[in-house]
C-alpha positions as CSV (number, residue, x, y, z in Angstrom):
1,X,-35.9,8.8,-5.3
2,X,-33.7,7.4,-1.8
3,X,-33.0,4.2,-3.5
4,X,-30.9,5.1,-6.3
5,X,-27.7,5.6,-4.5
6,X,-27.9,1.3,-4.7
7,X,-26.5,0.0,-7.9
8,X,-28.7,-0.9,-9.8
9,X,-27.3,-2.9,-13.4
10,X,-31.0,-2.8,-14.8
11,X,-32.6,0.6,-15.3
12,X,-35.4,-0.4,-17.2
13,X,-38.7,-1.0,-15.2
14,X,-39.4,-4.4,-15.2
15,X,-42.5,-5.4,-16.6
16,X,-43.5,-8.7,-15.4
17,X,-45.5,-11.9,-16.9
18,X,-48.8,-13.0,-15.3
19,X,-49.3,-16.6,-14.7
20,X,-52.8,-18.1,-14.0
21,X,-53.5,-18.5,-9.7
22,X,-56.2,-20.2,-7.6
23,X,-59.4,-19.1,-6.4
24,X,-59.8,-15.5,-4.8
25,X,-56.1,-14.8,-6.2
26,X,-55.2,-12.8,-9.0
27,X,-52.6,-14.0,-11.5
28,X,-49.1,-14.5,-10.7
29,X,-46.8,-11.6,-11.5
30,X,-43.3,-13.5,-11.4
31,X,-39.9,-12.6,-11.5
32,X,-36.2,-15.0,-10.9
33,X,-37.0,-12.3,-7.2
34,X,-40.3,-12.5,-6.2
35,X,-43.6,-14.1,-6.5
36,X,-46.5,-11.2,-6.3
37,X,-50.1,-11.8,-6.2
38,X,-53.5,-10.0,-4.8
39,X,-55.6,-11.7,-2.8
40,X,-59.4,-12.0,-0.9
41,X,-59.9,-12.9,2.5
42,X,-63.2,-13.9,1.1
43,X,-64.8,-15.1,-1.9
44,X,-67.3,-12.3,-2.1
45,X,-67.4,-8.6,-1.1
46,X,-69.5,-7.7,2.3
47,X,-71.5,-5.2,1.0
48,X,-69.2,-2.3,-0.9
49,X,-66.0,-3.7,1.1
50,X,-63.4,-6.3,0.5
51,X,-60.4,-7.0,2.4
52,X,-57.6,-7.9,0.2
53,X,-54.2,-7.6,0.2
54,X,-50.9,-7.8,-1.9
55,X,-48.9,-10.9,-1.2
56,X,-45.4,-11.4,-1.8
57,X,-42.9,-14.4,-2.0
58,X,-39.9,-13.4,-1.9
59,X,-36.5,-15.6,-3.0
60,X,-33.9,-15.7,-0.2
61,X,-32.0,-12.6,0.0
62,X,-34.5,-10.2,-1.4
63,X,-36.6,-8.0,0.3
64,X,-39.3,-5.2,0.1
65,X,-39.7,-2.0,2.0
66,X,-42.1,-1.4,5.5
67,X,-44.4,1.6,5.3
68,X,-41.2,3.3,6.6
69,X,-38.4,2.2,4.7
70,X,-34.9,3.8,6.4
71,X,-32.4,5.2,4.8
72,X,-33.4,4.1,1.2
73,X,-35.9,2.2,-0.9
74,X,-39.4,2.8,-1.2
75,X,-42.9,1.0,0.5
76,X,-45.0,-0.4,-2.3
77,X,-47.7,0.8,-3.5
78,X,-51.1,0.2,-5.5
79,X,-53.7,1.3,-7.6
80,X,-57.3,0.5,-8.5
81,X,-58.4,0.5,-11.8
82,X,-61.8,-1.6,-11.9
83,X,-64.3,-1.0,-10.6
84,X,-64.2,3.0,-11.6
85,X,-64.7,4.9,-8.0
86,X,-63.6,2.1,-5.7
87,X,-60.7,3.4,-3.4
88,X,-58.2,1.7,-1.2
89,X,-57.4,2.3,2.2
90,X,-53.4,2.0,3.3
91,X,-51.3,-1.3,3.8
92,X,-51.1,-2.7,6.9
93,X,-47.5,-4.0,7.7
94,X,-46.2,-6.5,10.5
95,X,-43.1,-5.4,12.2
96,X,-40.3,-5.2,9.9
97,X,-36.3,-6.8,10.0
98,X,-33.4,-4.0,10.5
99,X,-30.8,-4.3,7.5
100,X,-27.5,-2.4,7.5
101,X,-25.2,-2.6,4.7
102,X,-22.5,-0.1,4.1
103,X,-23.5,2.2,7.0
104,X,-27.5,2.3,5.4
105,X,-30.2,1.5,7.8
106,X,-33.2,0.1,6.2
107,X,-36.6,-1.4,7.2
108,X,-37.7,-4.5,5.3
109,X,-40.2,-7.2,4.6
110,X,-39.1,-10.4,3.9
111,X,-40.1,-14.8,2.9
112,X,-43.4,-14.4,2.8
113,X,-44.8,-10.7,3.2
114,X,-49.1,-10.3,3.0
115,X,-49.8,-6.4,3.1
116,X,-53.2,-6.6,3.8
117,X,-55.7,-3.0,2.6
118,X,-59.9,-2.4,2.7
119,X,-61.0,-1.9,-0.4
120,X,-64.2,0.3,-0.7
121,X,-66.3,-0.3,-3.7
122,X,-68.8,1.7,-5.3
123,X,-71.3,-0.3,-5.2
124,X,-72.6,-4.3,-4.0
125,X,-72.0,-7.1,-6.0
126,X,-68.8,-6.2,-7.7
127,X,-67.2,-9.7,-8.8
128,X,-63.9,-8.5,-10.7
129,X,-61.3,-6.4,-9.5
130,X,-58.0,-5.1,-11.4
131,X,-55.4,-3.0,-10.2
132,X,-51.9,-1.7,-10.8
133,X,-49.0,-2.0,-8.3
134,X,-45.2,-1.1,-8.0
135,X,-42.2,-2.2,-5.2
136,X,-38.7,-2.5,-5.3
137,X,-37.4,-6.1,-4.7
138,X,-33.4,-5.5,-3.0
139,X,-30.6,-7.5,-1.7
140,X,-27.8,-5.9,0.0
141,X,-25.9,-5.0,-3.4
142,X,-28.8,-4.1,-5.7
143,X,-32.3,-2.9,-6.5
144,X,-34.6,-3.3,-9.3
145,X,-38.3,-1.9,-9.6
146,X,-40.8,-3.8,-10.4
147,X,-44.4,-3.4,-11.7
148,X,-47.4,-5.8,-12.0
149,X,-51.1,-5.5,-13.3
150,X,-53.4,-8.0,-11.6
151,X,-56.9,-8.7,-12.4
152,X,-59.1,-10.7,-9.6
153,X,-62.2,-12.2,-9.9
154,X,-64.3,-13.0,-6.6
155,X,-65.8,-16.5,-7.0
156,X,-69.0,-15.8,-5.0
157,X,-70.5,-17.8,-2.1
158,X,-70.7,-16.0,1.9
159,X,-67.0,-17.8,3.0
160,X,-63.6,-17.4,3.4
161,X,-61.3,-17.9,0.9
162,X,-58.5,-20.4,0.7
163,X,-56.3,-17.1,1.4
164,X,-57.9,-16.5,4.8
165,X,-55.7,-18.2,6.8
166,X,-52.8,-15.8,5.4
167,X,-54.8,-12.9,6.5
168,X,-55.6,-14.5,10.2
169,X,-51.7,-15.1,10.1
170,X,-51.4,-11.3,9.1
171,X,-53.4,-10.1,11.6
172,X,-51.5,-11.6,14.2
173,X,-48.4,-10.3,13.6
174,X,-49.7,-6.3,13.4
175,X,-49.1,-4.3,16.1
176,X,-51.6,-4.3,18.8
177,X,-52.3,-1.6,21.8
178,X,-49.9,-1.8,24.2
179,X,-49.9,-1.6,28.5
180,X,-47.1,0.0,28.5
181,X,-45.8,3.6,28.9
182,X,-44.0,5.7,26.8
183,X,-41.6,8.3,27.2
184,X,-39.0,10.4,24.8
185,X,-37.0,12.4,26.0
186,X,-35.0,15.3,23.5
187,X,-31.7,14.0,23.2
188,X,-33.3,10.6,22.6
189,X,-34.1,8.5,25.5
190,X,-36.9,6.2,25.1
191,X,-38.4,5.1,28.2
192,X,-40.8,2.3,28.7
193,X,-42.1,1.2,31.8
194,X,-44.9,-1.5,32.7
195,X,-45.3,-4.8,34.8
196,X,-42.7,-7.1,34.3
197,X,-40.3,-4.9,31.8
198,X,-36.8,-6.0,33.4
199,X,-33.7,-7.8,33.0
200,X,-35.1,-11.2,32.6
201,X,-37.7,-10.6,30.1
202,X,-36.2,-8.1,28.1
203,X,-32.7,-9.1,26.3
204,X,-33.2,-6.9,23.0
205,X,-35.1,-4.0,21.8
206,X,-35.6,-2.0,18.5
207,X,-37.7,0.9,17.6
208,X,-39.1,1.1,14.0
209,X,-39.8,4.9,13.3
210,X,-42.2,5.7,11.0
211,X,-40.5,9.1,10.4
212,X,-37.1,7.9,8.2
213,X,-36.0,11.4,9.4
214,X,-36.9,10.6,13.0
215,X,-33.0,8.8,13.7
216,X,-30.2,7.8,12.6
217,X,-31.8,4.5,11.3
218,X,-28.4,2.3,10.8
219,X,-27.5,3.5,14.6
220,X,-27.1,0.7,17.4
221,X,-30.0,1.4,20.4
222,X,-27.8,1.3,23.9
223,X,-30.6,-0.7,26.2
224,X,-30.7,0.2,29.8
225,X,-32.7,-0.6,32.5
226,X,-35.0,2.1,34.9
227,X,-37.2,1.3,38.0
228,X,-40.4,-0.2,36.2
229,X,-38.7,-1.2,32.9
230,X,-36.0,0.0,30.3
231,X,-34.2,2.5,28.4
232,X,-33.3,3.0,24.6
233,X,-30.9,5.5,23.4
234,X,-32.0,6.4,20.5
235,X,-29.8,8.9,18.2
236,X,-31.5,11.9,16.5
237,X,-31.1,12.5,12.8
238,X,-30.9,16.3,13.6
239,X,-28.5,16.6,16.8
240,X,-29.2,20.1,16.9
241,X,-33.5,19.1,16.8
242,X,-34.4,17.7,19.8
243,X,-37.0,14.7,19.6
244,X,-40.5,15.8,21.2
245,X,-42.8,13.1,19.9
246,X,-41.9,9.5,18.3
247,X,-44.5,7.3,16.2
248,X,-43.1,3.8,15.1
249,X,-42.9,0.0,16.4
250,X,-40.7,-1.1,19.2
251,X,-39.7,-4.5,19.3
252,X,-38.9,-6.6,22.4
253,X,-37.4,-10.2,21.9
254,X,-34.0,-12.4,21.8
255,X,-33.4,-10.6,18.2
256,X,-35.4,-7.6,16.7
257,X,-33.6,-8.2,13.6
258,X,-34.5,-11.5,12.9
259,X,-38.0,-12.5,11.3
260,X,-40.9,-11.7,14.2
261,X,-43.5,-13.5,12.6
262,X,-45.5,-16.6,14.4
263,X,-44.0,-16.0,18.0
264,X,-46.0,-16.8,21.1
265,X,-47.9,-14.2,22.6
266,X,-47.4,-12.8,26.1
267,X,-49.3,-13.2,29.2
268,X,-50.9,-10.4,31.4
269,X,-47.4,-8.8,33.5
270,X,-44.8,-10.4,31.0
271,X,-43.1,-9.1,28.4
272,X,-42.6,-12.2,26.0
273,X,-40.3,-12.7,23.0
274,X,-41.4,-10.7,20.1
275,X,-43.5,-8.7,21.8
276,X,-43.9,-5.0,19.6
277,X,-45.4,-1.4,20.8
278,X,-46.1,0.8,18.6
279,X,-45.5,4.6,19.4
280,X,-47.8,7.0,18.4
281,X,-48.8,11.0,19.6
282,X,-52.3,10.2,21.3
283,X,-51.5,10.7,24.8
284,X,-51.2,8.3,27.8
285,X,-50.9,4.6,26.8
286,X,-54.1,2.6,26.7
287,X,-54.4,-0.1,29.3
288,X,-55.5,-3.3,27.8
289,X,-54.2,-7.1,27.8
290,X,-50.7,-7.9,26.0
291,X,-51.7,-9.3,22.8
292,X,-49.9,-11.7,20.6
293,X,-46.5,-10.8,18.6
294,X,-47.7,-7.1,18.6
295,X,-48.7,-4.7,20.8
296,X,-49.5,-0.5,19.5
297,X,-48.7,2.2,22.2
298,X,-49.5,5.5,22.5
299,X,-47.5,8.3,23.9
300,X,-44.3,8.6,23.7
301,X,-44.3,12.5,24.3
302,X,-42.0,15.2,25.5
303,X,-39.9,14.2,28.8
304,X,-38.1,17.5,29.2
305,X,-34.5,17.0,29.9
306,X,-32.8,13.7,28.7
307,X,-31.4,10.8,30.9
308,X,-31.7,7.1,30.9
309,X,-28.5,4.9,29.3
310,X,-25.4,6.3,28.1
311,X,-24.7,6.0,24.3
312,X,-22.6,3.6,22.7
C-alpha cells in the first residue's frame, strides 16, 4: 500500500472499542487519535434510501485522507453488513488540506470531518443498520490503520435528526458548479477565466487533483495572471506525457493549505475567499451564480501548446 513508506510502529490493525452514542448516531469507535461514528441526517429512512455519514472527530495533529490521498495514504472505506441487499453510494468530500512532509504531498481532512453518502435499502421500514469501516489515521510522522464496527438504530419519526446540522454544514463545504472557464495546457499551465478573477480577488490558489498520478503533488503551484483571469503552473507527474485533461478541486483564498470550512460565500462577479472549483472532463463550464465555499466547474480540456505563468 502506498502509505507503507511511513514509519508505522504498530503493525497490528487497531480494533477499537465501541461506546454508546445518541439517537441517529451509532456507537462511538474511540482511539487516542480519533472518535468515529456512523450518523444519519434523519430519524427514519425516506422510503428505500437514507442519508448517512461517517463522522470523524480527529485529535489535533492527526488526519485522514481525501478521496485522492496524494503521494501516500488511503481514503476511508465502508461496507454495509445489515440489512442484506443494501448498497452505499460514494463518500462526498469537502475540499482537503495540502500537507507536504519530507517531500511527500498529501491531501487530508482534519478536525471534525463528515463524509456523507446515500444508503439504498432493499425495502422500506428499515430501522437497523450495521457497517464496518476502515481508515488510515496519520500525523506527519506515523500512520495507524484503524477499523470499526458500527450499529445504528433509527429512532423513527419524519424529522431531521440531532445530527442534521452536521449534514447541513457538510453541504455548504461541498464543491459546486462554477461560473468560470478552465483550460489545461499540455505542459500543466491551468488557466481559469471569469468575472472578478483579478489580482485583488485571487491571492492564492491550489489544485487538488482527483488522480494522484496527474501532477507532482508536493510541488508548489505558481500563480500568474492573464487578461480576464489567472493561471497556475502545475507540474505534470510524467514530464514526457502531456496533460490532456484534469479533474479535481481548485481552492481560491488567502491560504489553500488551511481549513476551508465555514467561509463566506461569493456574490456574482467576485472571487471571495475559499471559493472552490472542481474541474472535470464534461465540456464547457456551466454558467451559474457562485455558491458559498465550493464551486464545481467543468471543462479543463486540452489547450494545445503551452503558455502562461513561468514555473518556479
